[in-house]
VEXKEDO-283635 format. One line per 5 residues: number of its first residue (from 1); their letters; for each residue x, y, z of N, C-alpha, C. Coordinates in pm, whole numbers, plus 50000, padded with zeros to 5 digits. Example, Ala and Ser with C-alpha at 12.3 -4.5 7.8 and 13.67 -1.06 7.14 Angstrom:
<pts>
1	AS	51319:49431:50780:51230:49550:50780:51320:49670:50780; 51285:49775:50708:51367:49894:50714:51290:50003:50787
</pts>
This chain:
<pts>
1	MKLRG	50091:49889:49986:50002:49995:49994:50089:50121:49986; 50031:50238:49932:50112:50360:49929:50014:50462:49957; 50049:50555:50031:49976:50681:50069:49999:50797:49960; 49891:50822:49892:49905:50949:49797:49786:51049:49825; 49839:51156:49839:49717:51268:49868:49627:51233:49986
6	GIWWL	49682:51184:50074:49594:51128:50191:49505:51007:50185; 49498:50943:50068:49444:50828:50039:49544:50703:50018; 49506:50578:50069:49577:50484:50058:49539:50396:49938; 49651:50365:49847:49635:50289:49726:49685:50158:49722; 49634:50038:49655:49669:49915:49634:49770:49921:49508
11	KLTIP	49879:49843:49514:49971:49813:49392:50002:49673:49408; 49936:49594:49294:49951:49460:49295:50009:49410:49161; 50095:49324:49170:50169:49265:49041:50085:49178:48958; 50074:49211:48842:49980:49110:48757:50082:48999:48700; 50037:48875:48698:50138:48754:48677:50171:48781:48526
16	RALRV	50284:48750:48488:50334:48784:48366:50252:48730:48246; 50209:48614:48252:50131:48558:48141:49995:48609:48123; 49941:48688:48223:49816:48744:48211:49826:48914:48178; 49930:48956:48167:49948:49102:48147:49900:49157:48012; 49869:49061:47912:49798:49078:47785:49663:49130:47804
21	HYKSS	49610:49084:47915:49461:49119:47947:49447:49245:47990; 49559:49318:48048:49557:49441:48119:49641:49544:48048; 49568:49620:47972:49652:49698:47892:49643:49857:47927; 49748:49934:47905:49731:50089:47949:49645:50164:47844; 49637:50273:47848:49566:50362:47751:49647:50354:47612
26	GGKPR	49767:50351:47633:49847:50330:47508:49839:50206:47447; 49802:50106:47501:49785:49982:47438:49906:49875:47491; 49990:49923:47569:50083:49827:47633:50043:49745:47760; 50093:49629:47764:50048:49536:47870:50092:49609:47997; 50014:49618:48092:50037:49663:48225:50104:49553:48338
31	THIEE	50206:49592:48411:50255:49502:48500:50211:49497:48637; 50114:49612:48676:50060:49608:48795:49914:49674:48791; 49851:49626:48905:49702:49686:48926:49733:49785:49026; 49681:49901:49000:49689:50019:49101:49539:50079:49108; 49462:50078:49235:49351:50119:49264:49343:50201:49382
36	SLRTG	49264:50277:49419:49235:50360:49546:49175:50276:49644; 49195:50264:49772:49133:50200:49871:49038:50294:49926; 49012:50413:49901:48903:50511:49919:48889:50555:50086; 49038:50545:50127:49020:50576:50273:49160:50631:50302; 49183:50723:50404:49292:50774:50455:49332:50712:50580
41	DRTAA	49240:50620:50636:49291:50555:50760:49356:50419:50725; 49453:50400:50784:49549:50287:50750:49478:50143:50802; 49402:50158:50922:49347:50031:50955:49239:49978:50848; 49144:50087:50803:49045:50060:50719:49082:50020:50585; 49201:50093:50562:49275:50035:50424:49325:49914:50425
46	MSERD	49373:49875:50529:49444:49728:50541:49316:49628:50512; 49198:49654:50578:49094:49577:50569:49035:49559:50412; 49028:49685:50354:48980:49691:50212:49078:49624:50110; 49225:49639:50155:49311:49578:50078:49300:49430:50070; 49279:49377:50182:49258:49207:50192:49148:49176:50104
51	MRVAY	49034:49237:50103:48925:49222:50024:48969:49228:49875; 49036:49329:49827:49064:49373:49704:49169:49267:49623; 49248:49229:49743:49362:49132:49686:49292:48999:49668; 49204:48952:49754:49129:48844:49740:49039:48826:49594; 48974:48957:49580:48917:48948:49433:48987:48937:49326
56	WQAEF	49123:48992:49339:49224:49006:49215:49291:48865:49169; 49312:48799:49305:49372:48660:49312:49264:48569:49225; 49130:48599:49265:49032:48516:49198:49018:48526:49067; 49042:48648:49021:49023:48697:48883:49151:48664:48805; 49253:48650:48862:49376:48608:48793:49351:48458:48768
61	RRLAR	49310:48368:48878:49296:48228:48869:49195:48185:48743; 49081:48288:48743:48989:48265:48630:49059:48301:48487; 49132:48387:48479:49196:48422:48343:49298:48286:48306; 49370:48245:48405:49448:48153:48384:49403:48017:48327; 49294:47989:48393:49205:47883:48360:49174:47883:48194
66	EADGT	49097:48001:48193:49060:48022:48023:49183:48025:47950; 49294:48075:47973:49412:48095:47892:49455:47955:47865; 49456:47864:47956:49503:47725:47946:49414:47656:47843; 49290:47685:47820:49200:47627:47717:49132:47511:47781; 49147:47477:47906:49107:47340:47969:48946:47389:48002
71	VQASS	48924:47493:48052:48785:47525:48070:48745:47655:48026; 48647:47686:47952:48598:47824:47909:48461:47825:48005; 48487:47876:48120:48374:47856:48223:48259:47928:48187; 48268:48043:48144:48144:48132:48111:48058:48071:48010; 48137:48043:47882:48065:48000:47771:48021:47851:47788
76	LATRA	48092:47769:47828:48035:47632:47863:47925:47627:47973; 47904:47689:48066:47804:47694:48160:47684:47759:48100; 47713:47867:48029:47604:47935:47958:47520:47848:47873; 47592:47771:47799:47550:47708:47677:47481:47600:47732; 47544:47500:47833:47484:47404:47910:47333:47465:47973
81	AHWRE	47343:47583:48051:47210:47627:48100:47115:47649:48004; 47136:47698:47874:47054:47725:47773:46985:47587:47735; 47059:47493:47705:47006:47362:47658:46934:47276:47766; 46979:47293:47878:46896:47245:48001:46769:47284:48026; 46750:47445:48000:46623:47489:48029:46517:47440:47891
86	ALRMA	46589:47445:47768:46518:47399:47662:46454:47244:47676; 46545:47159:47746:46509:47047:47753:46382:47029:47844; 46396:47098:47964:46293:47117:48067:46169:47159:47999; 46165:47248:47915:46031:47304:47844:45992:47204:47750; 46079:47135:47682:46013:47030:47592:46010:46896:47643
91	ANSSD	46002:46891:47789:45956:46753:47845:45813:46721:47810; 45805:46597:47782:45677:46543:47770:45606:46592:47649; 45692:46641:47559:45644:46693:47425:45704:46601:47307; 45665:46628:47194:45715:46574:47065:45851:46643:47032; 45873:46762:47077:46004:46836:47058:46120:46777:47142
96	FEAVQ	46111:46689:47216:46208:46654:47336:46333:46587:47253; 46287:46489:47169:46401:46405:47087:46475:46513:46988; 46421:46610:46935:46470:46700:46851:46578:46779:46923; 46534:46849:47041:46607:46917:47135:46736:46820:47185; 46712:46712:47223:46813:46629:47248:46926:46611:47169
101	GLVTD	46865:46610:47032:46964:46593:46905:47057:46701:46893; 46983:46826:46917:47069:46934:46917:47178:46953:47019; 47152:46898:47136:47254:46897:47235:47374:46802:47198; 47340:46681:47146:47437:46614:47111:47521:46680:47010; 47457:46749:46893:47546:46814:46793:47632:46909:46867
106	EAEEI	47582:46979:46960:47678:47090:47015:47782:47016:47099; 47759:46904:47169:47867:46831:47234:47990:46783:47125; 47951:46751:47033:48036:46699:46948:48119:46803:46877; 48062:46939:46849:48132:47051:46829:48239:47072:46929; 48183:47092:47061:48281:47121:47169:48382:47021:47180
111	EQRQG	48363:46895:47170:48477:46779:47147:48578:46812:47044; 48533:46858:46940:48625:46910:46838:48724:47005:46858; 48677:47111:46939:48714:47235:46968:48828:47211:47102; 48752:47134:47205:48817:47146:47320:48836:47021:47392; 48795:46924:47304:48853:46798:47355:48721:46720:47433
116	PEAAQ	48738:46567:47449:48639:46490:47503:48585:46521:47633; 48671:46578:47722:48649:46611:47885:48552:46717:47880; 48590:46824:47787:48493:46936:47811:48346:46914:47755; 48350:46821:47646:48233:46774:47583:48140:46687:47652; 48201:46594:47763:48132:46512:47852:48076:46615:47962
121	QFAKL	48169:46727:47994:48104:46797:48108:47976:46865:48067; 47993:46929:47929:47895:47004:47898:47742:46932:47875; 47783:46782:47812:47661:46688:47814:47598:46682:47934; 47671:46637:48036:47604:46615:48168:47539:46718:48243; 47589:46844:48213:47520:46967:48262:47396:46988:48183
126	AQATE	47395:46972:48054:47297:47028:47969:47174:46920:47985; 47203:46812:48029:47089:46703:48016:47062:46680:48164; 47098:46774:48270:47057:46750:48397:46930:46830:48448; 46818:46771:48379:46698:46832:48398:46614:46794:48523; 46656:46696:48590:46555:46641:48695:46583:46743:48807
131	VPTMR	46699:46766:48844:46726:46852:48966:46820:46964:48926; 46825:47095:48999:46901:47203:48962:47051:47137:48965; 47145:47208:48910:47283:47192:48916:47339:47265:49036; 47462:47252:49075:47526:47319:49190:47512:47469:49186; 47537:47524:49066:47529:47692:49058:47399:47721:49048
136	EAWKA	47284:47648:49005:47149:47684:48998:47094:47687:49133; 47124:47581:49210:47099:47554:49349:47142:47664:49435; 47287:47714:49424:47336:47805:49506:47264:47939:49482; 47258:47972:49338:47180:48098:49313:47065:48106:49375; 46973:47998:49360:46823:48019:49416:46846:48038:49593
141	WIDAG	46936:47965:49638:46960:47988:49796:46997:48115:49830; 47098:48160:49756:47158:48294:49782:47031:48415:49761; 46963:48397:49653:46851:48483:49624:46733:48468:49682; 46731:48403:49785:46608:48372:49873:46580:48473:49979; 46692:48562:49997:46686:48669:50072:46690:48649:50240
146	ELNES	46735:48517:50278:46747:48510:50411:46877:48528:50472; 46984:48582:50388:47110:48622:50442:47114:48780:50436; 47185:48833:50511:47221:48972:50480:47335:49001:50379; 47352:49127:50342:47443:49149:50230:47587:49109:50260; 47630:49141:50380:47765:49105:50434:47787:48954:50440
151	TKGKY	47684:48863:50471:47715:48724:50471:47732:48677:50345; 47597:48715:50247:47612:48699:50125:47742:48707:50040; 47808:48818:50082:47942:48842:50020:48037:48736:50060; 48045:48706:50167:48147:48612:50239:48121:48464:50162; 47997:48441:50167:47943:48316:50113:47966:48295:49978
156	KLAFE	47940:48406:49895:47983:48394:49734:48120:48385:49713; 48212:48439:49794:48338:48420:49777:48396:48274:49813; 48334:48213:49906:48357:48064:49948:48327:47971:49827; 48213:48012:49764:48154:47906:49663:48219:47930:49531; 48268:48046:49493:48362:48073:49370:48476:48020:49398
161	EFMGR	48542:48043:49503:48670:47963:49544:48667:47818:49536; 48554:47746:49562:48533:47596:49568:48532:47569:49428; 48441:47647:49334:48417:47615:49201:48563:47625:49125; 48635:47732:49154:48747:47755:49084:48855:47657:49116; 48848:47607:49254:48946:47507:49277:48918:47363:49188
166	LQVPD	48785:47335:49178:48760:47219:49078:48776:47244:48930; 48793:47371:48902:48832:47407:48753:48698:47378:48666; 48584:47388:48713:48456:47349:48654:48358:47481:48632; 48286:47488:48532:48190:47604:48536:48071:47581:48641; 48029:47449:48647:47922:47407:48715:47919:47245:48710
171	LLLRD	47852:47198:48814:47848:47047:48829:47717:47001:48872; 47699:46848:48898:47573:46796:48951:47598:46797:49085; 47507:46801:49158:47486:46796:49313:47552:46678:49353; 47507:46575:49287:47555:46419:49318:47692:46401:49319; 47775:46491:49224:47900:46482:49218:47985:46559:49323
176	VTRKV	47915:46638:49432:47973:46709:49533:47985:46572:49640; 48083:46484:49635:48089:46372:49731:48168:46420:49866; 48157:46328:49951:48243:46356:50072:48398:46380:50034; 48439:46298:49942:48591:46309:49895:48627:46430:49846; 48526:46518:49768:48550:46630:49680:48556:46741:49799
181	AQDYA	48461:46738:49891:48444:46815:50010:48587:46819:50110; 48640:46709:50130:48742:46688:50206:48875:46731:50116; 48883:46700:49999:49004:46765:49916:49006:46925:49904; 48874:46980:49909:48887:47121:49911:48926:47154:50070; 48877:47090:50173:48930:47129:50292:49075:47116:50303
186	DWLNT	49132:47017:50247:49287:46970:50251:49364:47068:50183; 49301:47129:50060:49359:47246:50005:49378:47361:50085; 49247:47397:50168:49255:47503:50252:49351:47495:50350; 49365:47374:50411:49474:47352:50511:49624:47363:50456; 49644:47326:50339:49785:47318:50316:49842:47397:50193
191	EAKSA	49728:47449:50109:49798:47517:49980:49735:47668:49987; 49616:47680:50018:49541:47811:50023:49626:47942:50093; 49657:48058:50029:49712:48163:50101:49616:48255:50102; 49662:48347:50213:49586:48472:50260:49632:48578:50174; 49563:48704:50195:49613:48820:50121:49767:48870:50123
196	HGGPL	49819:48799:50257:49955:48844:50290:50046:48734:50222; 50000:48640:50168:50088:48523:50107:50113:48421:50201; 50050:48426:50345:50078:48330:50433:49952:48235:50430; 49968:48131:50529:49844:48024:50541:49723:48090:50578; 49618:48045:50550:49470:48096:50580:49447:48072:50762
201	AYRTK	49407:48140:50817:49365:48155:50959:49264:48035:50967; 49266:47977:51090:49157:47878:51126:49053:47919:51113; 49007:48049:51152:48873:48112:51152:48822:48127:50995; 48920:48157:50900:48888:48182:50780:48853:48046:50710; 48925:47952:50737:48920:47805:50677:48764:47755:50736
206	KDRIT	48739:47784:50835:48602:47756:50916:48495:47806:50820; 48514:47945:50809:48397:48030:50751:48391:47980:50623; 48471:47940:50522:48448:47889:50393:48381:47753:50410; 48425:47676:50490:48332:47534:50506:48195:47568:50566; 48178:47671:50648:48049:47690:50709:47947:47736:50586
211	ALASF	47994:47794:50499:47922:47867:50389:47877:47739:50307; 47947:47679:50269:47908:47543:50204:47825:47433:50273; 47846:47424:50379:47774:47350:50473:47637:47420:50499; 47633:47547:50513:47494:47601:50539:47403:47580:50405; 47474:47621:50298:47403:47608:50160:47340:47458:50156
216	WGDYV	47438:47350:50185:47377:47220:50160:47259:47177:50257; 47292:47224:50365:47176:47198:50479:47036:47249:50459; 47065:47386:50425:46945:47483:50411:46869:47449:50267; 46934:47417:50171:46871:47393:50040:46882:47261:49994; 46981:47196:49989:46994:47077:49931:46935:46962:50015
221	ERRHL	46957:46942:50132:46905:46844:50201:46735:46880:50225; 46707:46997:50262:46568:47013:50283:46488:46991:50162; 46520:46998:50021:46448:46960:49932:46483:46821:49869; 46559:46742:49936:46614:46619:49911:46649:46615:49754; 46739:46703:49729:46807:46696:49588:46901:46592:49552
226	VKDGR	46949:46524:49662:47045:46416:49631:46980:46284:49717; 47008:46173:49659:46956:46037:49723:47037:46034:49844; 47158:46060:49859:47247:46047:49983:47240:46156:50063; 47138:46151:50164:47115:46275:50243:47228:46338:50340; 47321:46280:50345:47442:46308:50432:47508:46451:50374
231	NPWHE	47523:46541:50456:47581:46670:50421:47733:46631:50408; 47799:46636:50291:47933:46615:50268:48030:46722:50352; 47963:46833:50395:48047:46929:50444:48064:46943:50581; 47986:46834:50652:47984:46839:50807:48117:46766:50853; 48177:46816:50959:48285:46740:51032:48397:46722:50937
236	LKITG	48436:46813:50844:48563:46807:50791:48681:46844:50872; 48786:46778:50858:48895:46814:50920:48963:46955:50882; 48964:47047:50972:49030:47189:50944:49131:47188:51050; 49270:47221:51009:49383:47224:51097:49382:47372:51157; 49469:47358:51279:49473:47495:51357:49365:47500:51463
241	QWKPS	49357:47604:51517:49256:47624:51631:49223:47777:51647; 49115:47810:51701:49085:47958:51725:49121:47963:51859; 49211:48075:51865:49274:48095:51985:49252:48230:52066; 49127:48262:52120:49106:48387:52201:49192:48424:52283; 49248:48540:52323:49341:48591:52437:49343:48530:52565
246	DGLAG	49218:48471:52615:49206:48386:52742:49127:48277:52735; 49110:48205:52597:49048:48087:52576:48900:48078:52615; 48838:48187:52620:48688:48202:52669:48613:48202:52555; 48631:48214:52430:48537:48211:52321:48439:48098:52331; 48321:48141:52304:48205:48070:52302:48143:48048:52442
251	RKRPY	48185:48125:52542:48145:48136:52683:48100:48271:52712; 48064:48352:52633:48031:48495:52641:47907:48490:52739; 47875:48613:52790:47801:48628:52912:47737:48764:52918; 47639:48797:52987:47601:48916:53024:47696:48991:53121; 47697:49121:53132:47766:49188:53218:47724:49170:53357
256	RDEEL	47807:49165:53455:47747:49165:53602:47741:49313:53643; 47653:49329:53741:47623:49477:53802:47772:49548:53807; 47840:49482:53884:47968:49564:53896:48040:49582:53799; 48037:49514:53689:48108:49537:53556:48031:49668:53472; 47901:49652:53483:47845:49761:53428:47886:49910:53491
261	LALIN	47895:49888:53638:47935:50026:53703:48072:50044:53679; 48178:49949:53646:48299:49970:53619:48309:50031:53486; 48234:49995:53374:48216:50043:53265:48174:50199:53277; 48079:50231:53348:48015:50366:53359:48101:50470:53416; 48177:50408:53505:48271:50498:53579:48410:50479:53542
266	GPEVR	48438:50423:53426:48570:50397:53376:48647:50526:53333; 48774:50501:53287:48838:50613:53260:48812:50689:53124; 48848:50815:53124:48814:50889:52986:48895:50820:52888; 48868:50827:52772:48943:50778:52662:49036:50859:52592; 49160:50801:52555:49244:50888:52498:49231:50900:52349
271	LGEKT	49175:50984:52299:49151:50987:52145:49273:50987:52057; 49303:50927:51955:49422:50909:51861:49362:50843:51733; 49485:50804:51678:49465:50741:51541:49373:50607:51548; 49392:50515:51679:49308:50406:51673:49172:50420:51731; 49161:50537:51835:49048:50542:51908:48994:50699:51876
276	RYPKG	48875:50703:51797:48832:50833:51745:48709:50849:51814; 48636:50780:51938:48518:50803:51992:48540:50838:52140; 48480:50953:52188:48517:50957:52344:48418:50864:52430; 48467:50855:52545:48387:50781:52645:48220:50792:52639; 48192:50921:52613:48044:50954:52614:47988:50886:52514
281	TLLEL	48043:50895:52383:47975:50805:52276:47961:50664:52295; 48060:50594:52364:48070:50445:52398:47968:50422:52494; 47957:50511:52578:47835:50498:52691:47702:50493:52624; 47696:50595:52530:47554:50618:52481:47530:50470:52389; 47627:50418:52345:47616:50268:52269:47564:50185:52372
286	LALGL	47640:50165:52466:47618:50067:52567:47477:50081:52629; 47445:50198:52664:47310:50236:52720:47202:50190:52620; 47224:50226:52516:47112:50194:52404:47110:50049:52388; 47219:49970:52400:47212:49825:52395:47141:49763:52515; 47164:49824:52643:47084:49775:52765:46948:49801:52749
291	YTGAR	46905:49908:52704:46759:49932:52692:46681:49907:52568; 46750:49846:52480:46679:49798:52357:46702:49665:52313; 46812:49597:52360:46856:49471:52343:46908:49461:52175; 46926:49591:52112:46965:49563:51976:47104:49537:51948; 47133:49476:51841:47273:49447:51792:47334:49569:51775
296	LDEIC	47478:49576:51794:47571:49687:51781:47518:49776:51628; 47546:49687:51523:47515:49763:51381:47371:49811:51379; 47287:49738:51440:47128:49780:51423:47113:49923:51475; 47204:49959:51589:47207:50099:51659:47289:50184:51560; 47403:50154:51537:47511:50232:51451:47467:50288:51309
301	SRKLG	47376:50192:51257:47313:50225:51117:47203:50298:51101; 47142:50332:51225:47030:50403:51199:47028:50534:51160; 46936:50583:51084:46921:50723:51027:46803:50799:51094; 46801:50913:51083:46719:50985:51163:46576:50956:51112; 46546:50925:50990:46405:50877:50937:46356:50764:50994
306	EVLPS	46453:50678:51058:46418:50560:51126:46405:50573:51277; 46405:50685:51347:46396:50719:51479:46289:50816:51492; 46152:50766:51506:46041:50865:51504:45974:50877:51633; 45938:50999:51659:45884:51032:51811:45743:50969:51821; 45712:50904:51936:45589:50859:51975:45533:50928:52099
311	DNGFR	45413:50895:52121:45350:50963:52255:45445:50955:52385; 45525:50859:52419:45597:50834:52532:45732:50816:52500; 45790:50837:52389:45939:50827:52332:45955:50805:52183; 46012:50707:52151:46048:50679:52007:46007:50551:51962; 45995:50531:51831:45964:50406:51768:46096:50389:51675
316	LHITG	46184:50289:51710:46302:50263:51637:46279:50160:51510; 46286:50203:51396:46261:50123:51268:46406:50049:51234; 46423:49937:51268:46542:49857:51246:46519:49783:51103; 46565:49859:51000:46533:49814:50857:46649:49716:50802; 46747:49711:50848:46858:49605:50794:46916:49524:50951
321	SKTEA	46922:49398:50921:46968:49312:51050:47024:49163:50991; 47091:49094:51085:47149:48984:51049:47037:48875:50982; 46900:48884:51037:46810:48801:51006:46672:48860:50966; 46594:48779:50902:46454:48853:50856:46384:48883:50965; 46388:48797:51083:46327:48843:51208:46388:48947:51273
326	GIRVI	46497:49010:51244:46549:49128:51270:46517:49247:51242; 46420:49247:51117:46367:49354:51064:46236:49380:51149; 46237:49502:51226:46108:49507:51312:46123:49660:51346; 46020:49698:51424:45996:49852:51473:45967:49818:51628; 46051:49887:51694:46018:49869:51838:46038:49995:51926
331	PVVHP	45931:50003:52016:45900:50119:52094:46030:50151:52198; 46081:50265:52221:46170:50283:52327:46116:50410:52422; 46108:50366:52535:46034:50448:52631:46137:50466:52759; 46239:50411:52786:46303:50425:52919:46359:50576:52922; 46368:50662:53022:46405:50805:53003:46568:50808:52949
336	IAVGI	46639:50688:52984:46776:50707:52952:46805:50700:52803; 46725:50584:52762:46742:50557:52610:46680:50689:52526; 46551:50720:52577:46497:50846:52515:46583:50972:52507; 46644:50995:52603:46736:51111:52629:46846:51096:52529; 46899:50993:52511:47010:50986:52438:46968:50994:52279
341	LRRRI	46836:50944:52256:46792:50976:52101:46749:51113:52086; 46678:51182:52178:46643:51305:52172:46753:51402:52152; 46859:51382:52221:46988:51464:52211:47063:51445:52076; 47057:51317:52037:47141:51292:51929:47060:51349:51796; 46926:51341:51797:46855:51412:51711:46851:51559:51701
346	GDRRD	46838:51606:51832:46851:51769:51831:46773:51830:51735; 46806:51942:51673:46711:52013:51577:46743:51973:51432; 46808:51856:51422:46832:51815:51276:46699:51762:51210; 46695:51799:51089:46571:51752:51003:46602:51668:50885; 46727:51639:50845:46746:51554:50727:46728:51404:50771
351	RNAQL	46617:51356:50707:46590:51196:50746:46680:51114:50699; 46756:51154:50600:46881:51060:50568:47005:51070:50649; 47019:51165:50730:47137:51165:50799:47155:51067:50913; 47279:51038:50939:47299:50931:51044:47253:50961:51189; 47201:50899:51257:47187:50900:51394:47322:50945:51462
356	FAEFI	47426:50883:51448:47547:50881:51483:47627:50962:51386; 47608:51087:51367:47684:51155:51262:47831:51140:51226; 47898:51102:51326:48041:51097:51344:48096:50967:51296; 48001:50860:51273:48049:50722:51239:48057:50712:51096; 48193:50646:51048:48220:50640:50912:48235:50474:50904
361	PGGRD	48221:50432:50763:48210:50301:50749:48376:50241:50763; 48360:50106:50764:48485:50038:50802:48479:49893:50781; 48590:49826:50768:48614:49688:50750:48564:49651:50614; 48577:49501:50588:48539:49475:50456:48385:49502:50404; 48300:49492:50526:48161:49506:50473:48111:49672:50490
366	RKLSW	48217:49725:50519:48199:49897:50517:48085:49920:50619; 48076:49857:50746:47968:49889:50831:48017:50004:50913; 47900:50090:50947:47927:50186:51040:47968:50135:51179; 47949:50031:51214:47970:49961:51348:48102:49910:51361; 48178:49929:51243:48320:49879:51253:48402:49926:51346
371	YPQRA	48436:50053:51343:48512:50126:51435:48474:50134:51570; 48342:50165:51584:48300:50155:51720:48310:50027:51806; 48285:49929:51728:48317:49788:51789:48459:49766:51850; 48564:49795:51770:48676:49820:51838:48708:49921:51929; 48664:50026:51935:48668:50122:52030:48622:50083:52174
376	LGRYR	48500:50011:52156:48427:49950:52281:48511:49838:52329; 48587:49756:52247:48670:49665:52291:48797:49716:52354; 48856:49815:52299:48967:49889:52392:48921:49936:52519; 48800:49991:52516:48761:50070:52624:48726:49957:52745; 48665:49848:52706:48636:49741:52800:48779:49680:52869
381	DAVGL	48884:49676:52764:49009:49629:52812:49083:49725:52893; 49066:49854:52884:49123:49968:52966:49050:49951:53107; 48921:49906:53109:48847:49895:53229:48897:49784:53315; 48947:49691:53229:48976:49548:53307:48902:49439:53300; 48810:49426:53213:48719:49340:53192:48772:49230:53105
386	GVETD	48738:49113:53124:48780:49001:53006:48694:48992:52900; 48753:48922:52791:48691:48899:52673:48550:48823:52662; 48531:48760:52794:48398:48688:52778:48280:48795:52798; 48298:48915:52790:48212:49026:52775:48223:49076:52661; 48143:49150:52584:48152:49238:52459:48021:49320:52445
391	FHSTR	48026:49399:52343:47902:49492:52329:47760:49382:52330; 47774:49286:52273:47666:49167:52268:47614:49135:52404; 47686:49144:52507:47660:49131:52640:47549:49209:52675; 47525:49323:52623:47427:49405:52672:47294:49347:52611; 47296:49292:52517:47181:49219:52449:47134:49105:52547
396	RNFIT	47253:49032:52608:47217:48926:52701:47159:48981:52822; 47221:49084:52870:47162:49147:52990:47017:49191:52981; 46989:49257:52849:46845:49277:52808:46752:49157:52832; 46800:49053:52772:46699:48920:52768:46681:48894:52901; 46812:48852:52975:46796:48827:53125:46724:48898:53203
401	RLEDA	46729:49023:53193:46625:49123:53289:46496:49084:53259; 46462:49082:53120:46318:49031:53099:46273:48918:53135; 46366:48813:53129:46331:48690:53181:46307:48678:53334; 46377:48777:53408:46371:48782:53544:46238:48833:53584; 46191:48919:53505:46070:49029:53515:45924:48935:53473
406	GASPL	45955:48812:53420:45853:48741:53378:45780:48782:53262; 45857:48841:53172:45806:48909:53059:45751:48788:52950; 45666:48818:52857:45640:48726:52758:45734:48677:52666; 45773:48542:52662:45892:48525:52582:45884:48542:52429; 45736:48532:52387:45718:48561:52238:45740:48708:52216
411	ARDRY	45684:48800:52322:45706:48945:52281:45851:48981:52311; 45923:48916:52386:46065:48941:52389:46143:48904:52266; 46100:48788:52209:46165:48739:52089:46153:48841:51958; 46038:48889:51983:45994:48980:51857:46074:49123:51861; 46082:49159:52001:46146:49286:52055:46287:49269:52001
416	VGHTP	46353:49163:52047:46482:49162:52011:46539:49105:51864; 46433:49062:51791:46462:49022:51637:46493:48876:51644; 46447:48797:51733:46478:48652:51724:46343:48588:51650; 46364:48486:51587:46259:48412:51526:46181:48334:51628; 46069:48335:51634:45962:48290:51727:45997:48109:51708
421	KDLAS	45993:48059:51829:46033:47905:51827:45914:47815:51771; 45780:47863:51820:45676:47767:51761:45624:47807:51625; 45585:47701:51560:45528:47727:51427:45426:47841:51401; 45334:47818:51485:45216:47895:51466:45251:48076:51497; 45313:48095:51581:45364:48234:51609:45470:48260:51495
426	RVYSG	45524:48178:51437:45645:48210:51329:45563:48236:51198; 45473:48160:51173:45411:48182:51054:45270:48258:51036; 45180:48263:51160:45054:48306:51154:45046:48468:51226; 45118:48474:51315:45124:48604:51424:45205:48711:51380; 45158:48831:51362:45242:48942:51334:45295:49007:51452
431	GSESQ	45254:48972:51564:45307:49047:51698:45215:49149:51742; 45210:49161:51848:45108:49259:51897:45198:49399:51953; 45170:49518:51894:45220:49638:51932:45218:49671:52083; 45103:49619:52151:45090:49661:52296:45194:49544:52365; 45201:49453:52312:45299:49357:52385:45447:49412:52379
436	LLRIA	45483:49466:52258:45613:49528:52220:45636:49657:52337; 45545:49736:52346:45531:49832:52434:45557:49812:52573; 45495:49676:52618:45502:49634:52743:45647:49595:52770; 45697:49537:52694:45846:49495:52691:45948:49633:52709; 45907:49735:52650:45991:49852:52652:45952:49922:52783
441	ETISY	45845:49911:52845:45814:49953:52994:45861:49871:53084; 45867:49742:53052:45950:49659:53166:46107:49650:53184; 46160:49690:53093:46320:49689:53100:46367:49813:53199; 46434:49741:53300:46507:49836:53390:46620:49769:53457; 46707:49845:53524:46830:49795:53586:46837:49851:53728
446	PKEIE	46918:49783:53820:46931:49825:53962:46944:49977:53968; 46894:50039:54096:46894:50171:54079:47046:50241:54095; 47130:50161:54158:47260:50230:54152:47322:50243:53987; 47282:50140:53921:47340:50135:53789:47264:50268:53700; 47142:50257:53713:47058:50362:53639:47106:50524:53682
451	EALYG	47121:50541:53816:47181:50667:53867:47313:50686:53823; 47401:50593:53803:47522:50602:53733:47537:50642:53586; 47418:50587:53522:47420:50636:53371:47348:50761:53357; 47265:50822:53449:47203:50929:53443:47310:51024:53454; 47395:51015:53544:47515:51095:53585:47623:51117:53484
456	ALGIA	47634:50995:53431:47769:50971:53337:47735:51041:53199; 47594:51030:53160:47533:51071:53042:47479:51216:53039; 47486:51264:53164:47431:51403:53174:47274:51423:53136; 47196:51313:53156:47047:51292:53137:46978:51309:53276; 46882:51404:53268:46794:51420:53400:46687:51292:53391
461	PSAS	46665:51248:53501:46536:51142:53504:46431:51170:53424; 46393:51308:53426:46275:51347:53371:46282:51395:53219; 46406:51359:53156:46423:51384:53020:46324:51321:52925; 46263:51233:52950:46162:51167:52859:46040:51272:52862
</pts>
């Protein structure tokens, strides 16, 4: 990376054999890819760099395969898909045999141009009319809308990497055997490289396998698209291990009362290159988490037009979330949360303005919560709390307080954006606004914690 005019730039060497595909304005082959990373922040630029390097590496692999003449992925897959659809439409009609003959003719032409392996691959895909192919099934699953854009991007990268590893444009679902899946996992363990040129981290490898396992379980298995119902992506051997700083990953918990007081009464934050948000901003986020149970990005991403006044507070419109159930509208009535929202809005009237005007996108997914999340982690460490707590602990606190207060589990789940557990509630019930209001009115914390929050945030108990 290089810093030019206050903006970081990526410079990546193009493999010599592929330079003919990348020409300058004067028509000469280029030796490097140079592009802006669109930020002057080094941490954000490094994250963006990793994503762009992964993209270009995948692009270089695709061009190398096509240059070898072994697989012309786009053309072969497109033609096979065309004839597959034609055969499906002609099924049970007098045209079926004629269409089949045309498929055979094209397969013979492909054999003459590209060899018998490409022809067999084309014929197999073109005649796979009974069930969707791997790429068709994947596209249907991704397009179903059950994943957020961030997760979709990660999963698409895993899918294309897997298909690129096989060097095929598409394949039949029955051909994705346990051996094929383990071979891919073995490649991740031994040969795959990160953007820095080193081996992949354990978490990265697990994420790749999780993407394919989720697709297989959610789509292929549920629709019985293969005879062998076993998910080939389950329990694959991945080397290395996830090592949190104190070994407590997977044992996250709510904050204890004394820990909340420690956070509220903690030291002022020293602002600098890594920490750009003062303690007051971090406490606002923590308080909103405690009184709404919302996820960090659900809070950070809100616009003024999504925080609307109501008779006794505000209605928070959460229009983007990790899950479909997370899309919701929740009442906010506690004086502390209402005071924060009212102060944040002030006299601003631009409905498209951010609630937290100072937040900027960061990370691979360009989320507004990226920098605040890191600032909150550093603040937690400065206070002396362990990694078994994080911002999500405020959500755990919220749910635990409601459980202790005997709140309706269904109303609580709808308020926090969890999918209801019983079928009737999940399918037929849209939720009761009065029940959600009751949840908002129920949530509270011990007197000493609320008094500390009022004081630290500078909000009067009558602010609502």
